[in-house]
N, C-alpha and C positions, 0 to 999 in steps of 0.2 A: 504493502499500499504506500509505498514512498516513491513511486514513479507514475505518472501518467494523467489522464482527468479526474480530478478529486471528484466529483458528485457522482460520476460513472462509478468509481472503484466503490465510492460510498454507498451506492445503489446497489450494487454488485454483491457486497457485503452483507448488504441488510437484507435483501428479497429472500433467501433462503433461510436466515436467522428469523425474520419476519413469519415465513408461512411455518416454520417450526414452532415459534411462540403460539400461532393462532391455533393451529392444531393440539398444544398444550390448554390454552384457552378453551378448545371447543371440548376436550373431554372432561374439564371441571365444570364448564357448562351442562354437557350432558348429565354430570351429577346431580345438578339443581332440577333440571328438567324433570328427570326420572322420580326422585323423591317428591317434586312438587305435582306432576300428575299422578303419580303411582303408590306415594304412600300417604304423604298429609302436607298442610301447609305447616305446621309444627316443624315438620323434617325438614322442610325447606327453609324455615328460619334458623332451624339447629345448623346447619350448613353453612349459611348464611353468617351465622355469629360466630362460629368456629375459625372463619376466614380471618379476621384479623386478629386473633389470638395464635393462629399458626404462623402468620408473619411475623409476631413479636419474636417468637422463638427462635425462629430459624433465620432471622433477620441478621444477626449477628456474624453466623456461618456464611451467609450468600455473602456480607461485606467481604470477608477474608476472601472469599473466590476472586472479588473485584481486584483485590490488592494484590491476588497471585496473577492475575491476566495483566495487570499493567506492569508486573516485574517481568513476564516473560515475554510480554509482546517487544519492550525495551531490549530486552537481551537477544530477540531473535532479531530485531531490526538492526542491532549493532554486530549481529553473527559472533556473538559469546557464546558458543555452542556447550563450551563446559559449566558454567554457570547456569546455560538454560537447563542443561540435563539434572542438575542437583533441585533446581528449582520445582521442576516436574514431581520428581520423587519426594520431594518435601511436602508439595503442596496434596499429594494424594494421601499420603502419611496422617497428614493432620486433617483432611477429610475423614478420615477412618475414624480417627479419635474422636472428632467432632460428632461423628454421625451417632456414636456409641453414647456417650454423652446426651444428645439430644433426645435417645430413646428414653434413658432414665429421667430426665428432666421433665418431658413432655408427659409422661405417663403419669408422675407423681405430682405433676403442679395442676393439671388438666382442670379436674373437677373443682378446687378452691377457687381458681381463677375464675371460672365461669359463674360459680356462687358471685365473687366480689363482682363482675361484670352485670348482676344484677338479671339475669337469664331466667325467664319466667320459670315457673313450677312445669307447665306443661310442657316445655323446650329442653328443660335440662338434662334429663335421662338420655334422650336422643343425642344433645351435644356433647355428652362426657363419652359415650359408645363410639362416636365417630371418631373423636380426636382423639383416643386411646389409641385405637386401631389406626389412623393415620401415623402416630408417632412410633409404633412399632416398626414402620418401615423406612422412617426417617434418616437411616442410614444411606438408603438407596437413592432418596432424594439428594442427600448431602453429596455424596461419590459423584454420580450422575452431573450434577451443578458445577463442580471443580472441574471433571473430565472434560467437559462442554466448554468451558471456562479456558482451559490448556489449549483445545483446538481453535476456537474463537481467536487467541491472541496472538497465531501464527497467522490467520488467517482464513481459515477452513470453517466457514459457516455453514457450509453443505453436510456433514456429517452428522452434526448436531440435530440438524432438521430431518434428516432421515431416521435417526433413531426416535425423535420424538412423535414421527409418523406412525412409526411400530408400535410404540407405546401409547398413543391416543387410539388408533385401532383395539389393541387388547383393552385397554380403560372401557372403552364403548361397549364393546360386546358382553365385557364381564359383569359391567353394570347390568344390562337386560338380564343374562343369565342370573346372576344373583339376587336380584329385584322380582323379576317378574316369572322366573320359573323356579327358584329356590325359595321365595319368598323370607330373605334375610333383612328386608327393608334397609334400614340406613346402615348397618352394619355391613353389607352387602358393597353398599357404592365404596363404603372404607376400603374391604378389603379389595375391591376391582383397582383401587388408585393405587395402592402398596404392590399390588402385583404387577402394574404397570409402570411402576418405577423403576422395580426391579429389573424389568425388561431393558429399560434404557440406561441404567447404571451398567448390566454387565456388557451391554453393547457398546458403550464408551470406553470402558477399560480393556475390551477386546482389542477395539481399535489402536488404544495406545500403545498395546503390545505387541502390535504386529506391524506396525509402521517402521520402515526404514530410516524416516527423517533424525535428526539429534534431539527430538523431544520424545522418544521413545521410551514407553515404561519397561522397565525389568523389575519383575518381585524379587528377585534378591537382593536387590539394592534400594529397597523401600525403606526409606529410614528418615527420620528428620533432623536436616544441618541446622545447627543452632543458629549460626550466621544468617543463614538463607530464611530461616523463619523469624527473625528478627526483623529484616528488612520487609517480608511478607506483611509481616502483623503491623507494621509502622504505618504501610499504608492500607491493606485492609481493616485494621480496627477501627479508626475513623469512619471509615464507610459501615461498616458493622453498627458500630453505636449508632451513627446516624438511620440506620432501615431500623434498628431496634426501638430507639426512642419515638423514632415517628411511627411506628407500629405500635407502641406505647400510647401515643397519643389516641391513635384510631381505635383501641380499644377502650379508651376512655369514651371517646365519640360515641361507640357502638353501646357503652352501656348508658349512656344516654338516650339512645334509639330503641333501647330495649325497655326502656320507661313506658313506651307507648303502647306496648304489647306486640303479639306474635304476627299480625299483620302488617305492622311497621316493619318489625325486623324481616318478615318475609319479601315485602317490597322494596326495601333498602338492599338484602341480598340479591336479590333479581336483577336490579338496577346495575349493581357493583358487577356481575356477571356480564352484562352487556357493556358495562364502561371498559371491561379487558379489551373488547375489538378496538376500541379508540385508543386507550392508553399502549397496550403493547406494541405497537407499531413504533410508537414513541419511544419506547424503552429499548428497542432494538436499535433505532437509530443513534441512540445513547451509547447503547454497547459499541455499535462500529464506531462511533466517534472517540470511545478509549481505544479501541485498539488503533486506529488511524492516528490517535495523537502519539499514543505510545511508541508506535513503529518510527514515526516521523523524527520524534525528538531524540530516539535513540540513533537514526541517521542523520541527525544535525540537521532538518529541513523544517525550519520554525515557519517559512512563509505559509507552506502548504497548510499548518495548525490552522492559522489566523484564516486563512480562505475556508478551511474546512468549516468553522463555525458558520460561516455566511450562509454556505451553500446546504450544510445540513439542517437549518434552520428553513431556509425556502421550501427544500424540498417537503419535510414535515409540516410546515405549514397547509402547504396545498393538501395533504391527506386529512388534515384536522378539518378545514373547513368542508370537504366534503363530506366526511363523515358526520361532523358535527351536526349540518344541515338534516342529514337523512335521520339520524337519531332523534333530533328535535320533531322532526315532522310524523315518525312512524314510531315514537316511543311507547305509545299504550300498546301497540300489535306486538312488539319486543316483549314488553313486560307479561302479554296474555301466554306465551308461550310457556312460562313458568309456572303461571296459576292463572285458573279461572275466577278464582274468589274476587270479588269486586272492590274489599277492602285494599287487597294486596296491590291490583292495580292501581286504585287511586295512589297509594303510596307511593308506589314505582314511580306512576307519572310525575308528581309532584318534585321528587329527586332529579328527574330530567329536566324540568323547566328551571330548576335551581342552578344544575351544575354545568350544564352542557356549553352554555353561553361563554364559559370561562376556558374551556380547554387549550386555547392558545397560548395561554399564560405557560401551561405545562409543556407545550411545545418548545419555547424558548429555552425554559429551565432544564429540560431534559436533554436538549445537546450541549448546553453551556456545563452542565455537571458532568456529562461525558468525556468533555475536553478536559475540564480540569484534571478530573481521576486520571487520564491518561497522561496528564502531565504532571501526576504525581501530589497532587495539590487537592490531596481528599481531607486534609485537616480542614480546610477552607471550606469544600463542600458540605463537610459535616456540620461547622459550626452556623452556616446559612440555613440547612435546612431544618435542624434541630431548632434553631432559635426562632424560625418563622411556622414551621409545621408540628412543634411539640410546644415550644414555650408560649408562642402567641395564639396558638391554637388553644391549649389550655386557660390562657388569661379571656378568652374571648366565651368559651364554655361555662368558667367558672364563674365570672365575674358580668359578662353583658348577658348573655342568653336567660339569667334570673329576671331582667326588666320584662322579658317577654317569652316566657317560658312556650315553647310550641316544637312541634317536628321542624315545622321550617327552619326556626331559628337555630337550632342543632346543625341541620344540614349546611347551613349559609356558611358554617366554619371552613370550609372547604374552599370556595371560591375567595374570599378573604384572605386566607393565606395564603393560596397560589399567586395571587397580585404581588404581597409583599415578597414574596420567595424569589419571583422573577426581578422585582425591582433591585434586589440586592445583587443578583447574580449579572445583573447587569453591570450595575456601579462597579462591583469588584472586577470584573473582566475586562473594565473600561480601564481603572485606575491603578489596578495592583500588577506588580511585575512578576508573573506567573510563569512565563516562560525562562529558560534559561538564558537568553540575550534576547535582544529583540533586534530586528533589523538584519536576522542573517540569512543565507543564501535559501532560495527556494528549491 
């Protein structure tokens, strides 16, 4: 990604990644469609309220995978294959340790956190069942994300796509079998999820073991190199903290939504699934920006990094405008896929009318955040993200919402904090010296 037309390279890298993430979102959406239509609205609410908690617990490990990708892309761009080799093995070893820890943490803490989130009694049992089964397969989740991150860092976004397609097909088929044939209800959806994650984890590990490239994985050399781990964690922990703390704020927002009952939870959960088809393409361009920036900084081509920001924002904005209009016009039909309950439809449509007009702010944020991460400025992205999407969001929820307590007021915390986040991103990108040196060759 250090030569050629920038926007074409970003697009070529993003498209397989985008299709893969859309497949991943598809099987998550099918989970909700199956439980919403063939189990109950309470089961749909249980899946919806579980997502924010899942993101909270796995956020730290996903952040570490971001740090790993930055390090690997820079070594790859600089052609430092010896350090690349040890970085790969340290990353996979860390993911195994982290996955085992997540299983223990998730299974132990899920029930108590759900109670703390004010989960209604008619949803609590299903939520606990779903979460505990999900976290039993979290080792697969972390290993896949780390392995896929390694492949993307060296510019290979196609193989992760193939593995996500296989995983998605597995999940959809098992969803239908476990729920409609075996009648395992919400437990069946959870078992289908961890089985599909197991498929993708095995495939990505086999790919790393079979390649002849410098990033080949050799099980006999699988160990944690302390110096490499410190460098990975120095970049990854700020990203992990950012994701975890923002997820914590989303858990608190979810707790405030739960107060309005299972219909509000189901409506908001259904909207969140639809939102994934808007946000995931932005996140894939963010990942592309991280890899693009890391490789070009490794090759000392700093002008290309600056051009990449502008071209990435323009590309993403075009997509965002199109899907925002479609979702705004046909939002009720989209929510209707998940449930025919009129209360659920009403809450879901209300969320769409509040949030969709502000998606462009997230377009700018994702591209700038991906670029800054690729430059190793994860501390800056953490402070901006946490300051706005956590601290400011909590101030809004606890001090402003009480003046007008309503479902509408709670949901408004998202567009308000998106606007402030974008503003600070732009100010940092303009004022701070975040590249190794300005005005270098392109």
